[in-house]
Wavefront OBJ file of the C-alpha trace (Angstrom):
o trace
v -10.263 100.977 7.974
v -8.741 102.034 11.282
v -9.349 99.040 12.927
v -7.765 97.454 10.101
v -4.391 100.050 10.226
v -4.518 99.660 14.124
v -4.212 95.479 14.078
v -1.300 95.684 11.435
v 0.280 98.279 13.033
v 0.391 96.172 16.188
v 1.681 93.545 14.658
v 4.664 95.137 13.293
v 5.292 96.497 16.550
v 4.774 92.674 17.873
v 6.642 90.337 15.253
v 5.810 86.915 15.282
v 8.281 84.597 17.406
v 9.834 81.668 15.622
v 7.877 79.212 17.715
v 4.514 80.798 16.713
v 6.033 81.208 12.862
v 6.157 77.249 13.600
v 2.639 76.889 14.750
v 1.270 78.839 11.618
v 3.376 76.707 9.378
v 1.569 73.432 11.517
v -1.620 75.086 10.905
v -1.673 74.623 7.205
v -3.369 71.519 6.164
v -3.206 69.209 3.102
v -6.800 68.271 3.800
v -6.603 67.196 7.492
v -2.994 66.212 7.925
v -0.886 69.453 8.464
v 1.668 69.839 6.082
v 5.191 68.851 8.423
v 3.335 65.818 8.987
v 2.273 65.225 5.681
v 5.822 65.897 4.224
v 6.725 63.225 7.329
v 4.827 60.465 6.036
v 5.434 60.866 2.773
v 9.366 60.427 3.068
v 8.512 57.664 6.012
v 6.215 55.612 3.631
v 8.644 56.376 0.322
v 11.448 54.771 2.751
v 9.845 51.806 3.747
v 8.541 51.226 0.180
v 12.180 51.261 -1.211
v 13.634 49.273 1.792
v 10.457 46.614 0.518
v 9.427 46.960 4.055
v 6.104 48.243 4.000
v 3.215 46.933 5.765
v -0.579 46.301 5.357
v -1.207 46.880 9.049
v -3.539 49.342 10.270
v -1.172 52.190 11.018
v 0.313 52.187 7.843
v -2.439 51.618 5.752
v -4.299 55.056 7.296
v -1.345 56.879 6.727
v -0.769 55.344 2.977
v -4.485 56.238 2.033
v -4.830 59.578 3.732
v -1.649 60.877 2.032
v -2.972 59.424 -1.291
v -6.417 60.582 -1.073
v -5.662 64.076 0.625
v -2.930 64.645 -2.348
v -5.679 63.772 -5.383
v -8.087 66.134 -3.269
v -5.698 68.992 -3.110
v -4.015 68.893 -6.566
v -7.983 69.069 -7.994
v -8.388 72.079 -5.785
v -5.965 73.665 -7.782
v -7.123 73.313 -11.186
v -9.570 75.959 -12.429
v -13.090 75.512 -13.356
v -13.356 71.716 -13.416
v -12.851 71.961 -9.691
v -16.615 73.323 -9.909
v -17.950 69.909 -11.305
v -16.555 67.680 -8.383
v -12.848 67.363 -9.690
v -11.662 66.346 -6.064
v -14.343 63.415 -5.873
v -13.089 62.463 -9.453
v -9.397 62.840 -9.095
v -9.936 60.638 -5.785
v -11.948 58.178 -6.858
v -10.437 57.378 -10.591
v -6.526 58.978 -11.059
v -5.315 56.438 -8.202
v -7.213 53.499 -10.569
v -5.735 54.912 -13.675
v -2.228 54.609 -11.919
v -2.510 51.155 -10.835
v -3.708 50.035 -14.570
v -0.923 51.657 -16.132
v 1.552 50.234 -13.403
v 2.498 54.240 -12.607
v 2.056 53.052 -8.562
v 4.797 51.070 -7.056
v 3.574 47.295 -6.733
v 4.161 47.292 -2.699
v 1.489 50.302 -2.156
v -0.701 48.895 -4.658
v -0.479 45.574 -2.652
v -0.449 47.530 1.067
v -3.818 49.538 0.392
v -5.508 46.442 -1.491
v -5.193 44.385 1.882
v -5.252 47.336 4.040
v -9.084 47.882 2.624
v -10.619 44.271 1.888
v -9.384 43.010 5.373
v -10.584 46.380 7.148
v -14.094 46.677 5.071
v -13.701 50.463 6.398
v -16.080 51.427 3.984
v -19.127 49.806 6.129
v -17.598 51.553 9.164
v -17.832 54.981 7.256
v -21.492 54.226 6.177
v -22.405 53.237 9.480
v -20.963 56.682 11.320
v -22.686 59.133 8.075
v -25.912 56.613 8.331
v -26.212 57.033 12.112
v -24.380 60.129 12.594
v -26.704 62.188 10.151
v -30.448 60.800 11.183
v -29.819 60.956 15.130
v -28.265 64.743 14.182
v -32.081 65.006 12.428
v -35.845 66.738 14.178
v -37.565 63.437 14.724
v -40.349 64.874 14.422
v -40.171 65.433 10.700
v -37.754 62.962 9.966
v -40.141 60.174 8.408
v -41.844 63.135 6.078
v -38.747 63.740 4.410
v -37.846 59.905 3.663
v -41.831 59.249 2.406
v -41.590 61.904 0.099
v -37.640 61.227 -1.236
v -39.739 58.708 -3.416
v -41.919 60.920 -5.723
v -38.312 62.199 -7.312
v -36.398 59.342 -7.447
v -39.542 56.997 -8.958
v -40.179 59.720 -11.401
v -36.574 60.627 -12.689
v -36.281 56.959 -13.374
v -39.155 56.824 -15.904
v -38.305 59.602 -17.241
v -34.635 58.754 -16.972
v -35.645 55.264 -18.817
v -37.487 57.056 -21.662
v -34.682 59.840 -22.422
v -31.597 57.259 -22.287
v -33.466 54.656 -24.218
v -34.298 57.535 -26.954
v -31.010 58.953 -26.958
v -29.593 55.276 -27.661
v -31.858 54.521 -30.710
v -31.326 58.214 -32.009
v -27.677 57.256 -32.133
v -27.827 54.091 -33.671
v -28.706 51.670 -30.574
v -30.831 49.023 -30.265
v -34.212 50.081 -28.787
v -33.437 46.758 -26.323
v -29.683 46.702 -26.015
v -30.178 50.557 -25.169
v -32.348 49.913 -22.338
v -31.340 47.455 -20.301
v -27.419 47.262 -20.929
v -27.102 51.169 -21.117
v -29.767 52.854 -19.160
v -30.840 49.788 -16.889
v -27.490 49.442 -15.334
v -26.609 52.959 -14.841
v -29.789 52.789 -12.073
v -29.322 49.264 -10.887
v -27.637 50.411 -7.460
v -23.912 49.412 -7.859
v -22.257 46.398 -8.558
v -22.799 44.033 -5.872
v -26.296 44.788 -5.722
v -27.224 45.914 -9.473
v -24.365 44.722 -11.979
v -23.469 41.483 -10.621
v -27.444 40.070 -9.885
v -28.352 42.046 -13.245
v -25.751 40.390 -15.637
v -26.429 37.058 -13.442
v -30.341 37.440 -14.357
v -29.632 38.168 -17.873
v -27.606 34.873 -18.404
v -29.760 32.593 -17.394
v -32.707 34.049 -19.028
v -30.241 34.525 -22.469
v -28.820 31.075 -21.238
v -25.007 32.334 -21.566
v -22.031 32.956 -19.994
v -22.139 36.069 -17.106
v -18.840 36.904 -17.611
v -19.277 39.104 -20.987
v -22.616 40.443 -20.065
v -20.903 41.662 -16.726
v -17.833 43.220 -18.236
v -21.288 45.315 -20.649
v -22.987 45.992 -17.196
v -20.497 46.866 -15.527
v -19.209 49.646 -18.337
v -22.392 51.510 -17.849
v -22.192 51.649 -14.451
v -18.835 53.145 -14.333
v -19.807 55.771 -17.309
v -23.076 56.854 -15.025
v -21.133 56.994 -11.678
v -18.824 59.557 -13.400
v -21.286 61.913 -15.007
v -23.194 61.809 -11.545
v -20.042 62.931 -10.063
v -19.779 65.981 -12.624
v -23.842 66.691 -11.671
v -23.458 66.788 -8.363
v -20.666 69.178 -8.757
v -22.850 71.682 -11.407
v -25.592 71.296 -8.608
v -23.347 72.625 -6.024
v -21.670 75.182 -8.280
v -25.398 76.245 -8.926
v -26.534 76.308 -5.358
v -23.800 78.735 -4.538
v -24.594 81.134 -7.349
v -28.848 80.808 -7.126
v -29.112 80.247 -2.991
v -32.478 80.249 -3.093
v -32.405 77.282 -4.864
v -30.527 75.217 -2.075
v -30.623 74.208 1.993
v -27.251 74.018 1.569
v -27.880 69.893 3.050
v -31.802 70.453 4.115
v -33.858 68.346 1.811
v -37.272 69.806 2.579
v -38.440 73.775 2.103
v -38.684 75.218 5.742
v -42.225 75.619 6.290
v -43.499 72.268 4.454
v -41.660 70.056 6.679
v -40.369 72.096 9.426
v -37.020 71.610 7.670
v -36.993 67.328 7.508
v -33.862 66.400 6.481
v -31.269 69.066 8.140
v -29.124 67.432 10.768
v -29.536 70.459 13.689
v -26.622 71.297 15.983
v -27.727 69.594 19.333
v -28.552 72.086 22.172
v -27.316 69.770 24.371
v -23.659 69.212 26.143
v -21.699 65.895 25.133
v -18.288 64.676 25.722
v -15.189 61.851 24.957
v -17.477 58.958 26.203
v -20.856 60.207 24.181
v -18.701 60.295 20.506
v -17.393 56.594 21.914
v -20.958 55.594 22.474
v -22.350 56.719 19.382
v -19.457 54.585 17.473
v -20.271 51.744 19.253
v -24.233 52.435 18.492
v -23.521 52.775 14.702
v -21.413 49.374 15.364
v -23.956 47.748 16.591
v -26.624 48.629 14.021
v -24.723 47.720 11.209
v -24.109 44.383 12.774
v -27.629 43.895 13.298
v -28.177 44.342 9.280
v -25.255 41.958 8.347
v -27.049 39.465 10.618
v -30.444 40.242 8.820
v -28.251 39.716 5.601
v -27.004 36.467 6.529
v -30.322 35.304 7.832
v -32.657 36.574 5.693
v -30.364 37.998 2.514
v -31.886 41.976 2.965
v -29.238 44.542 2.186
v -27.364 45.379 5.127
v -27.190 49.129 4.455
v -31.208 49.349 4.466
v -31.665 47.019 7.507
v -29.460 49.644 9.340
v -30.892 52.518 8.258
v -34.998 51.543 8.999
v -33.410 50.402 12.076
v -31.836 53.783 13.335
v -35.087 55.808 11.714
v -36.873 53.808 14.328
v -34.701 54.831 16.928
v -34.900 58.008 16.330
v -38.646 58.156 15.805
v -38.974 56.095 19.023
v -36.341 58.587 21.361
v -34.425 55.237 21.807
v -31.138 57.003 21.827
v -30.195 59.952 24.771
v -29.519 63.668 23.711
v -26.052 63.314 24.474
v -25.221 60.217 22.765
v -27.407 62.134 19.509
v -24.642 64.846 20.451
v -22.098 62.513 20.070
v -23.222 60.703 16.652
v -23.164 64.082 15.133
v -19.712 64.804 16.047
v -18.377 61.104 14.529
v -20.719 62.401 11.540
v -18.317 65.571 11.419
v -15.143 63.697 11.796
v -16.064 61.465 9.237
v -17.429 63.631 6.873
v -14.418 65.748 7.049
v -11.155 63.132 7.676
v -12.123 60.039 5.803
v -13.961 60.730 2.612
v -10.671 61.071 0.408
v -8.664 58.613 1.984
v -12.056 56.097 1.793
v -12.145 57.067 -2.139
v -8.240 56.564 -2.524
v -8.432 53.341 -1.082
v -11.573 52.002 -3.143
v -10.169 53.547 -6.391
v -6.641 51.359 -5.810
v -8.221 48.380 -4.353
v -11.205 47.709 -6.074
v -12.086 50.369 -9.247
v -11.322 48.748 -12.586
v -9.886 51.208 -14.679
v -9.418 48.693 -17.894
v -13.373 48.777 -17.762
v -13.931 52.483 -17.779
v -11.792 52.972 -20.537
v -13.533 50.159 -22.622
v -16.566 51.836 -21.578
v -15.316 54.719 -23.269
v -17.150 54.876 -26.926
v -19.046 58.172 -27.692
v -22.458 56.432 -28.115
v -22.115 55.043 -24.422
v -20.970 58.239 -23.241
v -23.707 60.114 -24.730
v -26.353 58.183 -23.917
v -25.279 57.384 -19.988
v -24.811 60.948 -19.930
v -28.486 61.784 -21.236
v -29.717 59.245 -18.731
v -27.810 61.050 -15.813
v -29.220 64.443 -16.769
v -32.646 62.926 -17.326
v -32.757 61.546 -13.874
v -31.234 64.758 -12.116
v -33.082 67.128 -14.164
v -36.497 65.692 -12.937
v -35.453 65.888 -9.201
v -34.848 68.998 -9.749
v -38.328 69.933 -11.011
v -40.334 67.093 -9.061
v -38.512 68.166 -6.064
v -39.453 71.777 -6.177
v -43.017 70.731 -6.696
v -43.297 68.687 -4.156
v -41.926 71.238 -1.405
v -38.182 70.150 -1.643
v -35.127 72.254 -2.384
v -34.459 71.124 -5.966
v -30.616 71.481 -5.431
v -30.924 68.512 -2.935
v -33.668 66.428 -4.602
v -31.684 66.645 -7.686
v -28.110 65.614 -6.265
v -30.377 62.044 -4.195
v -31.946 61.566 -7.636
v -28.132 61.814 -8.633
v -27.245 59.117 -6.540
v -29.403 56.861 -8.125
v -26.951 56.483 -10.566
v -24.412 56.108 -8.500
v -21.607 53.014 -7.934
v -23.198 51.899 -4.971
v -21.830 52.808 -1.753
v -18.594 54.420 -3.192
v -20.567 56.294 -5.625
v -23.075 57.899 -2.796
v -19.621 59.001 -1.295
v -18.258 60.422 -4.398
v -21.130 62.350 -5.568
v -22.421 63.664 -2.202
v -18.315 64.585 -1.525
v -18.613 66.406 -5.138
v -21.832 68.101 -3.760
v -20.399 68.750 -0.649
v -23.854 67.635 0.992
v -22.360 64.363 2.934
v -25.892 64.963 5.186
v -27.710 63.577 2.759
v -26.464 60.271 2.758
v -29.469 58.440 4.635
v -31.916 59.668 1.371
v -28.865 58.745 -0.718
v -29.179 55.259 0.465
v -32.871 55.007 -0.694
v -32.064 55.999 -3.954
v -29.391 53.584 -4.454
v -30.414 50.767 -2.192
v -34.200 50.236 -2.590
v -34.377 52.559 -5.945
v -31.520 50.109 -7.307
v -33.272 46.876 -6.139
v -36.695 47.904 -7.630
v -34.758 48.570 -10.875
v -33.357 44.737 -11.328
v -36.288 43.193 -10.336
v -38.304 45.346 -12.925
v -35.868 45.177 -15.302
v -35.233 41.634 -15.161
v -39.190 40.771 -15.699
v -39.722 42.952 -18.401
v -36.261 41.246 -20.277
v -37.754 37.642 -19.849
v -40.800 39.028 -21.189
v -39.342 40.344 -24.164
v -37.349 37.374 -24.538
l 1 2 3 4 5 6 7 8 9 10 11 12 13 14 15 16 17 18 19 20 21 22 23 24 25 26 27 28 29 30 31 32 33 34 35 36 37 38 39 40 41 42 43 44 45 46 47 48 49 50 51 52 53 54 55 56 57 58 59 60 61 62 63 64 65 66 67 68 69 70 71 72 73 74 75 76 77 78 79 80 81 82 83 84 85 86 87 88 89 90 91 92 93 94 95 96 97 98 99 100 101 102 103 104 105 106 107 108 109 110 111 112 113 114 115 116 117 118 119 120 121 122 123 124 125 126 127 128 129 130 131 132 133 134 135 136 137 138 139 140 141 142 143 144 145 146 147 148 149 150 151 152 153 154 155 156 157 158 159 160 161 162 163 164 165 166 167 168 169 170 171 172 173 174 175 176 177 178 179 180 181 182 183 184 185 186 187 188 189 190 191 192 193 194 195 196 197 198 199 200 201 202 203 204 205 206 207 208 209 210 211 212 213 214 215 216 217 218 219 220 221 222 223 224 225 226 227 228 229 230 231 232 233 234 235 236 237 238 239 240 241 242 243 244 245 246 247 248 249 250 251 252 253 254 255 256 257 258 259 260 261 262 263 264 265 266 267 268 269 270 271 272 273 274 275 276 277 278 279 280 281 282 283 284 285 286 287 288 289 290 291 292 293 294 295 296 297 298 299 300 301 302 303 304 305 306 307 308 309 310 311 312 313 314 315 316 317 318 319 320 321 322 323 324 325 326 327 328 329 330 331 332 333 334 335 336 337 338 339 340 341 342 343 344 345 346 347 348 349 350 351 352 353 354 355 356 357 358 359 360 361 362 363 364 365 366 367 368 369 370 371 372 373 374 375 376 377 378 379 380 381 382 383 384 385 386 387 388 389 390 391 392 393 394 395 396 397 398 399 400 401 402 403 404 405 406 407 408 409 410 411 412 413 414 415 416 417 418 419 420 421 422 423 424 425 426 427 428 429 430 431 432 433 434 435 436 437 438 439 440 441 442 443 444 445 446
């Protein structure tokens, strides 16, 4: 008490100068942007829009998505109650799409953000940086144990979710076949490109009909599942703050069972700017190897990249100094790039019309039941096999996400971006197994 009183007295005796007060304002931030910079960018972008001079180049695109993404996140943080269920991710991932759909966002802004997002393809740069940074920060001696073990709650959750989701759909009046193949399976299929598209194409070929209408049905279920998963992730994060014993705060495996697999440990070695640059080059090289494998063999690029970086960590291919740079790179992307990325994806690639179409109460209840069954099973099964229940449930939630963009939104809502490598397993591999199995059963039942 005396110390605090002394500090206040000292502050009164030595009032801050005008410069120091300005520095205090500059250190106040909206997202990663200092308040003066935020309003300066807002004014400049507004003037460019009014003059018809808004470009789609890299600097302008970064400014647009940064202002948009951090504004959405900041607004959501101000709303009581719902901020605990992933409101920041929901706002950044869906509000911009709604504004575009209802033509409330200026057309030049929509065009600039869409062109920038599609031309830069920085979603995959983000995923590469997050995966490489988080894997290279893990303990190599226990890394593989966490990867092998995560298949148990994901597989168990998939089976339980299929049973529960189909049962709820039937109870609400859906035909069992429709509930399973057009609501439940799409939710766990791995997103749009790797899930909804091949799934609807397979259905169309088996039924001998056009793919378009089937794709619309499948896509609406995917969207609903993604929203439910974001809310579940936010609730799980809140549960972790209220019940600390249930969470490892980003660590997947309980200490003592696997020596803490899944936790990016702080590096005990030095690194510098050149090490961060080397880590970035390593991430890009691994991603391009994944792209090449997709071009040559049709293998999913993110999965190949994940396998390569895990192998690099296990065999100590990357030096400790560069691993330190990779951890810094991970921290930068997870802090400064997440919300701008979600804003960009929402404007350029999220079809609000499909979401609105899916908002029928039977579809909503069925989708929510499916996601709740998936995450709840992960919670309890994860605990049984030596994982932190909250983290295992969050990884299971990503199995019902919208591919890579869904993983970003779900893990952001949970504030556990370090789980991205495990989320990629649940999304990519789990989704691929779901699609292959579903098409085989669908063809048999036809």
